[in-house]
TORTORTI-715341 format. One record per residue (C-alpha): residue number from 0; residue in one letter; x, y, z. Coordinates in steps of 0.1 Angstrom, whole numbers, m for minus. Layout:
BEGIN
resi: NUM resn: A X: X Y: Y Z: Z
...
***
This chain:
BEGIN
resi: 0 resn: M X: 61 Y: 20 Z: m92
resi: 1 resn: N X: 23 Y: 23 Z: m89
resi: 2 resn: P X: 20 Y: 60 Z: m79
resi: 3 resn: R X: 5 Y: 71 Z: m45
resi: 4 resn: I X: m12 Y: 101 Z: m31
resi: 5 resn: G X: m19 Y: 114 Z: 6
resi: 6 resn: E X: m43 Y: 138 Z: 18
resi: 7 resn: L X: m32 Y: 172 Z: 2
resi: 8 resn: V X: m33 Y: 159 Z: m31
resi: 9 resn: F X: m66 Y: 145 Z: m28
resi: 10 resn: L X: m82 Y: 177 Z: m11
resi: 11 resn: E X: m67 Y: 196 Z: m40
resi: 12 resn: Q X: m74 Y: 180 Z: m69
resi: 13 resn: L X: m97 Y: 149 Z: m63
resi: 14 resn: A X: m124 Y: 156 Z: m35
resi: 15 resn: H X: m145 Y: 182 Z: m55
resi: 16 resn: R X: m143 Y: 164 Z: m86
resi: 17 resn: Y X: m166 Y: 134 Z: m69
resi: 18 resn: K X: m185 Y: 156 Z: m46
resi: 19 resn: L X: m166 Y: 144 Z: m14
resi: 20 resn: P X: m170 Y: 164 Z: 17
resi: 21 resn: V X: m139 Y: 176 Z: 31
resi: 22 resn: P X: m127 Y: 203 Z: 55
resi: 23 resn: E X: m113 Y: 234 Z: 44
resi: 24 resn: F X: m75 Y: 238 Z: 41
resi: 25 resn: L X: m45 Y: 258 Z: 31
resi: 26 resn: A X: m10 Y: 245 Z: 17
resi: 27 resn: E X: 21 Y: 263 Z: 18
resi: 28 resn: P X: 30 Y: 288 Z: 7
resi: 29 resn: V X: 3 Y: 306 Z: 25
resi: 30 resn: S X: 0 Y: 344 Z: 38
resi: 31 resn: Q X: m1 Y: 355 Z: 71
resi: 32 resn: S X: m32 Y: 376 Z: 65
resi: 33 resn: L X: m53 Y: 344 Z: 49
resi: 34 resn: L X: m41 Y: 321 Z: 77
resi: 35 resn: K X: m54 Y: 345 Z: 103
resi: 36 resn: E X: m85 Y: 347 Z: 86
resi: 37 resn: K X: m92 Y: 309 Z: 84
resi: 38 resn: L X: m84 Y: 303 Z: 120
resi: 39 resn: E X: m105 Y: 329 Z: 131
resi: 40 resn: K X: m133 Y: 312 Z: 112
resi: 41 resn: W X: m123 Y: 278 Z: 121
resi: 42 resn: G X: m113 Y: 282 Z: 160
resi: 43 resn: S X: m84 Y: 261 Z: 154
resi: 44 resn: G X: m67 Y: 241 Z: 128
resi: 45 resn: I X: m45 Y: 209 Z: 124
resi: 46 resn: I X: m9 Y: 212 Z: 109
resi: 47 resn: K X: 0 Y: 181 Z: 88
resi: 48 resn: P X: 30 Y: 171 Z: 67
resi: 49 resn: D X: 24 Y: 160 Z: 31
resi: 50 resn: V X: 43 Y: 127 Z: 34
resi: 51 resn: L X: 36 Y: 92 Z: 20
resi: 52 resn: T X: 39 Y: 74 Z: 56
resi: 53 resn: G X: 14 Y: 63 Z: 82
resi: 54 resn: K X: 18 Y: 67 Z: 121
resi: 55 resn: R X: 22 Y: 106 Z: 114
resi: 56 resn: G X: 4 Y: 116 Z: 147
resi: 57 resn: K X: 25 Y: 89 Z: 167
resi: 58 resn: A X: 56 Y: 107 Z: 151
resi: 59 resn: G X: 46 Y: 139 Z: 167
resi: 60 resn: S X: 41 Y: 157 Z: 133
resi: 61 resn: I X: 3 Y: 161 Z: 136
resi: 62 resn: L X: 1 Y: 195 Z: 157
resi: 63 resn: K X: m33 Y: 212 Z: 167
resi: 64 resn: V X: m30 Y: 251 Z: 164
resi: 65 resn: G X: m52 Y: 284 Z: 174
resi: 66 resn: K X: m31 Y: 312 Z: 167
resi: 67 resn: V X: m14 Y: 326 Z: 137
resi: 68 resn: L X: 22 Y: 325 Z: 148
resi: 69 resn: D X: 21 Y: 294 Z: 163
resi: 70 resn: A X: 8 Y: 278 Z: 131
resi: 71 resn: L X: 33 Y: 294 Z: 109
resi: 72 resn: K X: 61 Y: 281 Z: 132
resi: 73 resn: A X: 45 Y: 245 Z: 134
resi: 74 resn: M X: 41 Y: 245 Z: 94
resi: 75 resn: R X: 78 Y: 254 Z: 91
resi: 76 resn: E X: 89 Y: 225 Z: 118
resi: 77 resn: V X: 65 Y: 198 Z: 103
resi: 78 resn: A X: 78 Y: 204 Z: 67
resi: 79 resn: A X: 115 Y: 202 Z: 79
resi: 80 resn: A X: 110 Y: 170 Z: 100
resi: 81 resn: S X: 120 Y: 135 Z: 85
resi: 82 resn: I X: 91 Y: 112 Z: 98
resi: 83 resn: N X: 98 Y: 75 Z: 95
resi: 84 resn: G X: 128 Y: 81 Z: 75
resi: 85 resn: L X: 112 Y: 99 Z: 48
resi: 86 resn: Q X: 112 Y: 140 Z: 42
resi: 87 resn: P X: 79 Y: 158 Z: 35
resi: 88 resn: R X: 70 Y: 177 Z: 6
resi: 89 resn: S X: 56 Y: 204 Z: 24
resi: 90 resn: A X: 33 Y: 211 Z: 53
resi: 91 resn: Y X: m7 Y: 220 Z: 50
resi: 92 resn: I X: m34 Y: 232 Z: 77
resi: 93 resn: V X: m67 Y: 216 Z: 78
resi: 94 resn: Q X: m99 Y: 229 Z: 97
resi: 95 resn: C X: m103 Y: 210 Z: 131
resi: 96 resn: V X: m136 Y: 194 Z: 126
resi: 97 resn: P X: m151 Y: 181 Z: 164
resi: 98 resn: A X: m161 Y: 147 Z: 157
resi: 99 resn: D X: m191 Y: 130 Z: 174
resi: 100 resn: Y X: m183 Y: 99 Z: 152
resi: 101 resn: E X: m150 Y: 86 Z: 135
resi: 102 resn: I X: m155 Y: 60 Z: 106
resi: 103 resn: Y X: m130 Y: 40 Z: 88
resi: 104 resn: T X: m136 Y: 29 Z: 54
resi: 105 resn: S X: m114 Y: 15 Z: 26
resi: 106 resn: I X: m116 Y: m2 Z: m7
resi: 107 resn: S X: m94 Y: m26 Z: m24
resi: 108 resn: Y X: m90 Y: m59 Z: m44
resi: 109 resn: N X: m96 Y: m88 Z: m25
resi: 110 resn: S X: m71 Y: m119 Z: m32
resi: 111 resn: H X: m99 Y: m143 Z: m23
resi: 112 resn: T X: m126 Y: m130 Z: m47
resi: 113 resn: L X: m102 Y: m111 Z: m73
resi: 114 resn: S X: m126 Y: m82 Z: m72
resi: 115 resn: P X: m129 Y: m50 Z: m49
resi: 116 resn: A X: m144 Y: m50 Z: m16
resi: 117 resn: F X: m155 Y: m20 Z: 5
resi: 118 resn: T X: m148 Y: m22 Z: 43
resi: 119 resn: V X: m163 Y: 3 Z: 69
resi: 120 resn: S X: m163 Y: 3 Z: 109
resi: 121 resn: L X: m172 Y: 29 Z: 133
resi: 122 resn: K X: m138 Y: 25 Z: 148
resi: 123 resn: G X: m123 Y: 51 Z: 130
resi: 124 resn: G X: m88 Y: 66 Z: 138
resi: 125 resn: M X: m76 Y: 34 Z: 146
resi: 126 resn: D X: m55 Y: 9 Z: 123
resi: 127 resn: V X: m77 Y: m14 Z: 106
resi: 128 resn: E X: m55 Y: m43 Z: 120
resi: 129 resn: A X: m64 Y: m31 Z: 156
resi: 130 resn: I X: m104 Y: m31 Z: 146
resi: 131 resn: S X: m119 Y: m64 Z: 156
resi: 132 resn: D X: m138 Y: m85 Z: 133
resi: 133 resn: K X: m172 Y: m79 Z: 148
resi: 134 resn: D X: m168 Y: m40 Z: 148
resi: 135 resn: K X: m162 Y: m40 Z: 109
resi: 136 resn: V X: m183 Y: m50 Z: 77
resi: 137 resn: T X: m167 Y: m59 Z: 45
resi: 138 resn: V X: m187 Y: m60 Z: 12
resi: 139 resn: P X: m177 Y: m77 Z: m19
resi: 140 resn: L X: m182 Y: m57 Z: m51
resi: 141 resn: N X: m189 Y: m66 Z: m85
resi: 142 resn: V X: m166 Y: m46 Z: m105
resi: 143 resn: F X: m192 Y: m35 Z: m135
resi: 144 resn: Q X: m220 Y: m29 Z: m107
resi: 145 resn: G X: m198 Y: m11 Z: m79
resi: 146 resn: L X: m211 Y: 2 Z: m47
resi: 147 resn: N X: m248 Y: 13 Z: m42
resi: 148 resn: A X: m264 Y: 33 Z: m14
resi: 149 resn: Y X: m283 Y: 1 Z: m4
resi: 150 resn: Q X: m252 Y: m19 Z: 0
resi: 151 resn: A X: m236 Y: 10 Z: 20
resi: 152 resn: S X: m269 Y: 14 Z: 42
resi: 153 resn: E X: m270 Y: m23 Z: 48
resi: 154 resn: A X: m233 Y: m25 Z: 61
resi: 155 resn: L X: m240 Y: 5 Z: 81
resi: 156 resn: N X: m270 Y: m11 Z: 97
resi: 157 resn: K X: m250 Y: m40 Z: 106
resi: 158 resn: L X: m226 Y: m17 Z: 127
resi: 159 resn: G X: m259 Y: m4 Z: 145
resi: 160 resn: L X: m258 Y: 32 Z: 126
resi: 161 resn: T X: m293 Y: 42 Z: 114
resi: 162 resn: G X: m312 Y: 71 Z: 103
resi: 163 resn: K X: m305 Y: 106 Z: 85
resi: 164 resn: L X: m265 Y: 97 Z: 93
resi: 165 resn: N X: m268 Y: 63 Z: 75
resi: 166 resn: S X: m284 Y: 79 Z: 46
resi: 167 resn: R X: m258 Y: 107 Z: 42
resi: 168 resn: L X: m231 Y: 84 Z: 48
resi: 169 resn: S X: m242 Y: 60 Z: 24
resi: 170 resn: L X: m242 Y: 88 Z: m5
resi: 171 resn: A X: m206 Y: 95 Z: 5
resi: 172 resn: F X: m194 Y: 62 Z: 3
resi: 173 resn: V X: m214 Y: 58 Z: m32
resi: 174 resn: N X: m192 Y: 89 Z: m44
resi: 175 resn: L X: m161 Y: 71 Z: m29
resi: 176 resn: W X: m166 Y: 41 Z: m52
resi: 177 resn: D X: m170 Y: 63 Z: m79
resi: 178 resn: M X: m137 Y: 78 Z: m74
resi: 179 resn: F X: m121 Y: 46 Z: m69
resi: 180 resn: I X: m133 Y: 29 Z: m102
resi: 181 resn: S X: m130 Y: 62 Z: m124
resi: 182 resn: T X: m95 Y: 68 Z: m113
resi: 183 resn: G X: m78 Y: 35 Z: m118
resi: 184 resn: M X: m70 Y: 30 Z: m79
resi: 185 resn: L X: m58 Y: 0 Z: m67
resi: 186 resn: S X: m67 Y: 7 Z: m30
resi: 187 resn: C X: m79 Y: 39 Z: m12
resi: 188 resn: E X: m86 Y: 47 Z: 25
resi: 189 resn: I X: m102 Y: 75 Z: 45
resi: 190 resn: N X: m97 Y: 70 Z: 81
resi: 191 resn: P X: m114 Y: 89 Z: 96
resi: 192 resn: W X: m145 Y: 104 Z: 82
resi: 193 resn: R X: m156 Y: 127 Z: 111
resi: 194 resn: V X: m192 Y: 133 Z: 118
resi: 195 resn: T X: m200 Y: 167 Z: 138
resi: 196 resn: K X: m230 Y: 167 Z: 164
resi: 197 resn: A X: m248 Y: 185 Z: 138
resi: 198 resn: G X: m244 Y: 155 Z: 115
resi: 199 resn: Q X: m219 Y: 171 Z: 92
resi: 200 resn: V X: m195 Y: 147 Z: 74
resi: 201 resn: F X: m163 Y: 152 Z: 64
resi: 202 resn: A X: m136 Y: 131 Z: 48
resi: 203 resn: C X: m102 Y: 138 Z: 73
resi: 204 resn: D X: m77 Y: 118 Z: 61
resi: 205 resn: F X: m67 Y: 98 Z: 29
resi: 206 resn: K X: m43 Y: 76 Z: 11
resi: 207 resn: A X: m45 Y: 60 Z: m21
resi: 208 resn: T X: m24 Y: 37 Z: m46
resi: 209 resn: F X: m28 Y: 35 Z: m81
resi: 210 resn: D X: m25 Y: 12 Z: m111
resi: 211 resn: E X: 1 Y: 26 Z: m133
resi: 212 resn: N X: m11 Y: 6 Z: m161
resi: 213 resn: N X: m46 Y: 14 Z: m160
resi: 214 resn: F X: m56 Y: 40 Z: m190
resi: 215 resn: K X: m78 Y: 55 Z: m164
resi: 216 resn: T X: m50 Y: 66 Z: m139
resi: 217 resn: K X: m30 Y: 75 Z: m174
resi: 218 resn: D X: m58 Y: 99 Z: m182
resi: 219 resn: L X: m64 Y: 117 Z: m148
resi: 220 resn: G X: m47 Y: 148 Z: m156
resi: 221 resn: L X: m34 Y: 150 Z: m120
resi: 222 resn: K X: m6 Y: 167 Z: m111
resi: 223 resn: W X: 14 Y: 139 Z: m97
resi: 224 resn: P X: 34 Y: 151 Z: m66
resi: 225 resn: E X: 72 Y: 147 Z: m65
resi: 226 resn: Y X: 84 Y: 136 Z: m29
resi: 227 resn: P X: 118 Y: 140 Z: m14
resi: 228 resn: T X: 137 Y: 110 Z: m17
resi: 229 resn: T X: 166 Y: 93 Z: 3
resi: 230 resn: E X: 170 Y: 62 Z: m24
resi: 231 resn: S X: 195 Y: 35 Z: m18
resi: 232 resn: D X: 219 Y: 23 Z: m39
resi: 233 resn: F X: 196 Y: m6 Z: m49
resi: 234 resn: E X: 165 Y: 17 Z: m56
resi: 235 resn: A X: 187 Y: 41 Z: m78
resi: 236 resn: E X: 198 Y: 9 Z: m99
resi: 237 resn: M X: 164 Y: m6 Z: m101
resi: 238 resn: K X: 150 Y: 28 Z: m111
resi: 239 resn: A X: 174 Y: 30 Z: m142
resi: 240 resn: W X: 169 Y: m7 Z: m151
resi: 241 resn: A X: 132 Y: 0 Z: m149
resi: 242 resn: A X: 134 Y: 28 Z: m172
resi: 243 resn: S X: 154 Y: 12 Z: m197
resi: 244 resn: S X: 126 Y: m8 Z: m211
resi: 245 resn: H X: 90 Y: m11 Z: m211
resi: 246 resn: Q X: 90 Y: m48 Z: m215
resi: 247 resn: G X: 80 Y: m59 Z: m180
resi: 248 resn: Q X: 78 Y: m41 Z: m149
resi: 249 resn: A X: 107 Y: m36 Z: m126
resi: 250 resn: H X: 97 Y: m15 Z: m98
resi: 251 resn: V X: 106 Y: m13 Z: m61
resi: 252 resn: S X: 98 Y: 6 Z: m31
resi: 253 resn: S X: 121 Y: 4 Z: m1
resi: 254 resn: L X: 101 Y: m5 Z: 30
resi: 255 resn: G X: 131 Y: m8 Z: 53
resi: 256 resn: G X: 126 Y: m42 Z: 65
resi: 257 resn: K X: 154 Y: m70 Z: 69
resi: 258 resn: R X: 140 Y: m104 Z: 64
resi: 259 resn: I X: 122 Y: m113 Z: 36
resi: 260 resn: L X: 133 Y: m107 Z: 0
resi: 261 resn: P X: 103 Y: m106 Z: m20
resi: 262 resn: L X: 101 Y: m109 Z: m59
resi: 263 resn: L X: 63 Y: m103 Z: m62
resi: 264 resn: F X: 43 Y: m103 Z: m95
resi: 265 resn: G X: 11 Y: m79 Z: m102
resi: 266 resn: G X: 7 Y: m44 Z: m86
resi: 267 resn: G X: m25 Y: m54 Z: m70
resi: 268 resn: A X: m14 Y: m88 Z: m57
resi: 269 resn: G X: 20 Y: m72 Z: m45
resi: 270 resn: T X: 4 Y: m47 Z: m26
resi: 271 resn: I X: m18 Y: m74 Z: m10
resi: 272 resn: I X: 14 Y: m96 Z: m1
resi: 273 resn: T X: 34 Y: m68 Z: 11
resi: 274 resn: E X: 4 Y: m56 Z: 36
resi: 275 resn: T X: m2 Y: m93 Z: 48
resi: 276 resn: L X: 35 Y: m99 Z: 56
resi: 277 resn: T X: 39 Y: m60 Z: 73
resi: 278 resn: M X: 6 Y: m70 Z: 95
resi: 279 resn: L X: 23 Y: m104 Z: 105
resi: 280 resn: G X: 57 Y: m91 Z: 112
resi: 281 resn: G X: 74 Y: m105 Z: 81
resi: 282 resn: D X: 94 Y: m74 Z: 79
resi: 283 resn: P X: 98 Y: m72 Z: 38
resi: 284 resn: I X: 125 Y: m54 Z: 26
resi: 285 resn: F X: 106 Y: m37 Z: m2
resi: 286 resn: L X: 73 Y: m37 Z: m20
resi: 287 resn: S X: 81 Y: m50 Z: m55
resi: 288 resn: D X: 60 Y: m57 Z: m89
resi: 289 resn: F X: 80 Y: m76 Z: m115
resi: 290 resn: G X: 48 Y: m88 Z: m138
resi: 291 resn: G X: 42 Y: m73 Z: m171
resi: 292 resn: N X: 53 Y: m107 Z: m192
resi: 293 resn: P X: 91 Y: m97 Z: m189
resi: 294 resn: P X: 115 Y: m116 Z: m216
resi: 295 resn: Y X: 141 Y: m140 Z: m201
resi: 296 resn: E X: 170 Y: m114 Z: m201
resi: 297 resn: R X: 148 Y: m86 Z: m186
resi: 298 resn: M X: 137 Y: m110 Z: m156
resi: 299 resn: K X: 172 Y: m122 Z: m152
resi: 300 resn: K X: 187 Y: m89 Z: m148
resi: 301 resn: T X: 157 Y: m79 Z: m124
resi: 302 resn: A X: 162 Y: m107 Z: m101
resi: 303 resn: A X: 202 Y: m104 Z: m103
resi: 304 resn: I X: 199 Y: m71 Z: m90
resi: 305 resn: C X: 177 Y: m80 Z: m61
resi: 306 resn: F X: 198 Y: m108 Z: m53
resi: 307 resn: D X: 234 Y: m88 Z: m56
resi: 308 resn: H X: 218 Y: m64 Z: m31
resi: 309 resn: H X: 199 Y: m86 Z: m7
resi: 310 resn: L X: 199 Y: m121 Z: m10
resi: 311 resn: H X: 233 Y: m128 Z: 15
resi: 312 resn: K X: 212 Y: m103 Z: 39
resi: 313 resn: C X: 179 Y: m117 Z: 41
resi: 314 resn: E X: 162 Y: m146 Z: 59
resi: 315 resn: L X: 136 Y: m159 Z: 33
resi: 316 resn: L X: 135 Y: m158 Z: 0
resi: 317 resn: L X: 96 Y: m150 Z: m15
resi: 318 resn: I X: 87 Y: m158 Z: m52
resi: 319 resn: L X: 48 Y: m150 Z: m53
resi: 320 resn: G X: 21 Y: m137 Z: m74
resi: 321 resn: G X: m14 Y: m144 Z: m86
resi: 322 resn: K X: m25 Y: m165 Z: m115
resi: 323 resn: A X: m10 Y: m149 Z: m145
resi: 324 resn: N X: m32 Y: m144 Z: m177
resi: 325 resn: N X: m2 Y: m137 Z: m203
resi: 326 resn: T X: 33 Y: m141 Z: m185
resi: 327 resn: L X: 48 Y: m175 Z: m191
resi: 328 resn: I X: 60 Y: m190 Z: m156
resi: 329 resn: D X: 86 Y: m214 Z: m170
resi: 330 resn: L X: 105 Y: m183 Z: m187
resi: 331 resn: T X: 102 Y: m160 Z: m156
resi: 332 resn: F X: 112 Y: m189 Z: m134
resi: 333 resn: A X: 142 Y: m199 Z: m155
resi: 334 resn: A X: 155 Y: m164 Z: m155
resi: 335 resn: I X: 152 Y: m160 Z: m118
resi: 336 resn: A X: 165 Y: m198 Z: m111
resi: 337 resn: D X: 196 Y: m186 Z: m133
resi: 338 resn: A X: 202 Y: m152 Z: m115
resi: 339 resn: L X: 201 Y: m172 Z: m82
resi: 340 resn: Q X: 227 Y: m200 Z: m93
resi: 341 resn: E X: 251 Y: m170 Z: m107
resi: 342 resn: C X: 246 Y: m147 Z: m74
resi: 343 resn: V X: 255 Y: m180 Z: m54
resi: 344 resn: D X: 284 Y: m190 Z: m78
resi: 345 resn: A X: 299 Y: m156 Z: m73
resi: 346 resn: K X: 293 Y: m147 Z: m35
resi: 347 resn: G X: 290 Y: m176 Z: m19
resi: 348 resn: P X: 264 Y: m199 Z: m4
resi: 349 resn: V X: 233 Y: m190 Z: 14
resi: 350 resn: D X: 212 Y: m211 Z: 41
resi: 351 resn: I X: 178 Y: m197 Z: 39
resi: 352 resn: P X: 142 Y: m209 Z: 31
resi: 353 resn: V X: 126 Y: m203 Z: m1
resi: 354 resn: I X: 88 Y: m198 Z: m4
resi: 355 resn: I X: 72 Y: m199 Z: m41
resi: 356 resn: G X: 34 Y: m195 Z: m52
resi: 357 resn: R X: 23 Y: m187 Z: m83
resi: 358 resn: G X: m2 Y: m197 Z: m114
resi: 359 resn: G X: m4 Y: m194 Z: m150
resi: 360 resn: A X: 9 Y: m206 Z: m186
resi: 361 resn: H X: 37 Y: m232 Z: m182
resi: 362 resn: L X: 34 Y: m234 Z: m144
resi: 363 resn: V X: 47 Y: m270 Z: m141
resi: 364 resn: Q X: 75 Y: m263 Z: m163
resi: 365 resn: G X: 85 Y: m234 Z: m141
resi: 366 resn: F X: 83 Y: m254 Z: m110
resi: 367 resn: E X: 106 Y: m278 Z: m121
resi: 368 resn: V X: 131 Y: m253 Z: m132
resi: 369 resn: M X: 130 Y: m236 Z: m97
resi: 370 resn: K X: 131 Y: m273 Z: m80
resi: 371 resn: K X: 161 Y: m281 Z: m101
resi: 372 resn: T X: 182 Y: m252 Z: m90
resi: 373 resn: L X: 167 Y: m250 Z: m51
resi: 374 resn: D X: 180 Y: m289 Z: m47
resi: 375 resn: N X: 214 Y: m280 Z: m66
resi: 376 resn: L X: 219 Y: m251 Z: m41
resi: 377 resn: H X: 208 Y: m272 Z: m9
resi: 378 resn: L X: 180 Y: m246 Z: m1
resi: 379 resn: P X: 150 Y: m260 Z: 16
resi: 380 resn: Y X: 119 Y: m247 Z: m3
resi: 381 resn: V X: 77 Y: m250 Z: m3
resi: 382 resn: I X: 58 Y: m244 Z: m35
resi: 383 resn: F X: 22 Y: m236 Z: m38
resi: 384 resn: G X: 3 Y: m237 Z: m70
resi: 385 resn: P X: m28 Y: m215 Z: m77
resi: 386 resn: D X: m55 Y: m230 Z: m58
resi: 387 resn: T X: m39 Y: m214 Z: m26
resi: 388 resn: P X: m46 Y: m176 Z: m21
resi: 389 resn: I X: m15 Y: m153 Z: m19
resi: 390 resn: T X: m23 Y: m142 Z: 17
resi: 391 resn: L X: m23 Y: m177 Z: 29
resi: 392 resn: V X: 15 Y: m181 Z: 13
resi: 393 resn: A X: 24 Y: m148 Z: 29
resi: 394 resn: D X: 11 Y: m158 Z: 61
resi: 395 resn: Y X: 32 Y: m191 Z: 60
resi: 396 resn: A X: 64 Y: m173 Z: 50
resi: 397 resn: A X: 60 Y: m151 Z: 80
resi: 398 resn: S X: 52 Y: m183 Z: 103
resi: 399 resn: V X: 83 Y: m199 Z: 89
resi: 400 resn: L X: 105 Y: m167 Z: 99
resi: 401 resn: K X: 88 Y: m170 Z: 134
resi: 402 resn: R X: 97 Y: m207 Z: 140
resi: 403 resn: R X: 132 Y: m199 Z: 125
resi: 404 resn: K X: 137 Y: m172 Z: 151
resi: 405 resn: K X: 126 Y: m196 Z: 180
resi: 406 resn: Q X: 146 Y: m224 Z: 167
resi: 407 resn: A X: 178 Y: m199 Z: 167
resi: 408 resn: Q X: 169 Y: m186 Z: 204
resi: 409 resn: G X: 166 Y: m222 Z: 215
resi: 410 resn: G X: 131 Y: m222 Z: 222
resi: 411 resn: R X: 102 Y: m246 Z: 214
resi: 412 resn: V X: 89 Y: m246 Z: 179
***
């Protein structure tokens, strides 16, 4: 699965490489004397868990401390507490930065333009979904030219931020882009950048996803963190299957959802689709990437594992990816269709809608194979071609679930 990192790895290994301003920090193990020295210098610090999940503050796992003994106790408690079902790798403390501004930024690949896009808002500290369109600016980027200081400055001007702070932030945003493109990231987010009354800028929270197939990611030399895991039987089986061959990806990461079974193709596309589904209440079971031109048997076994564990429990099957460059759609769809038929034959019929969206070589033949199997199983389906953006297909899938829920409750659709 595409590797992810949180704030601590960013602070320890990446920020200084790309000259991104960050607060001082200490990570476990930390001596009492050094902690005392830093707290006296900072005035207070923020205890955080090193865990790959959001909403840490809402979970009560981010604590402000001013005394050494309180900090030591808080670090032990935060490191030991489960957050959204995940166990932190450790805890760390960062310098408390009083903020005059909090700013949100992200860089990710846009499914509409098939290129990176930079988003900025002066409403930092909020989830991006909660920020209104008028309070954020998104700048499409040419992957070869990237983000320059003029583009960053213009985006801030549109939000009403001018002067020296505009210039200072613009230069920091250019460095952020340099890190993004130089390391093979698929997405990165800093939320928030905190700006002091004196105009100092600090990147205070960070998360990123890397493209495991990008040579830049492979050559980074990062010490990838190993996080405690509570793998399900499904994840363990899929992990073993993924490791058994390099012919095509077979990667999943559980999201704890129950409603949509997503067979997704392409790491970047899978991330965008999953984020869209989650934002719209689609409740996907896992994040997946099954691309990489898998042979028939490889794809069939991948689909069979997914169906065996989840088909008879989910409410909708979603088969979705962008336009493939080197994946044969008829072959992968034939494998999925055969796995689906065999699962139903073995475990009994299902009554769920199937949403399909794909593009690539032998597309029509692939759609014909899926149509024949779905008709044979009497499953309702909708098929989208490559002209429909993957985000709209994901939106449609979420809306289908909402309509079915209303129908089940006896409401009007």
